[in-house]
C-alpha positions in Angstrom: 16.4 -2.0 -5.3 19.6 -2.1 -7.4 20.7 -5.3 -5.7 17.3 -7.0 -6.6 17.5 -5.9 -10.2 21.1 -7.2 -10.5 20.1 -10.5 -8.9 17.3 -10.9 -11.3 19.5 -10.1 -14.3 22.1 -12.6 -13.2 19.5 -15.3 -12.7 18.1 -14.6 -16.1 21.5 -15.0 -17.7 22.4 -18.2 -15.9 18.9 -19.8 -15.8 19.4 -21.1 -12.3 17.5 -19.4 -9.5 18.7 -21.7 -6.8 22.4 -21.4 -7.7 22.3 -17.6 -8.0 20.3 -17.3 -4.7 22.9 -19.5 -3.0 25.8 -17.4 -4.4 24.1 -14.2 -3.2 23.1 -15.7 0.1 19.4 -14.9 -0.3 16.4 -17.2 -0.3 15.3 -18.9 -3.6 11.8 -17.7 -2.9 12.8 -14.1 -2.6 14.6 -14.2 -5.9 11.7 -15.9 -7.6 9.4 -13.2 -6.3 11.7 -10.5 -7.5 11.8 -12.1 -11.0 8.0 -12.2 -11.1 7.7 -8.5 -10.1 10.4 -7.6 -12.7 8.6 -9.5 -15.4 5.3 -8.0 -14.6 6.9 -4.5 -14.5 8.5 -5.1 -17.9 5.2 -6.3 -19.4 3.4 -3.3 -18.0 6.0 -1.0 -19.5 5.6 -2.6 -22.9 1.8 -2.2 -22.7 2.1 1.5 -21.8 4.6 2.1 -24.7 2.2 0.4 -27.1 -0.7 2.6 -26.0 1.3 5.8 -26.5 
């Protein structure tokens, strides 16, 4: 799990999913999927905080 979060963080900083995926030797599609899940999780957390 930590690897996935780090990969997403790096790709967000460098704005290049393909380049980061190549450097980490993972598929571009996996990284894109992880970014989607991370974004959805962050949005859900913000919604829950707003409700409290």
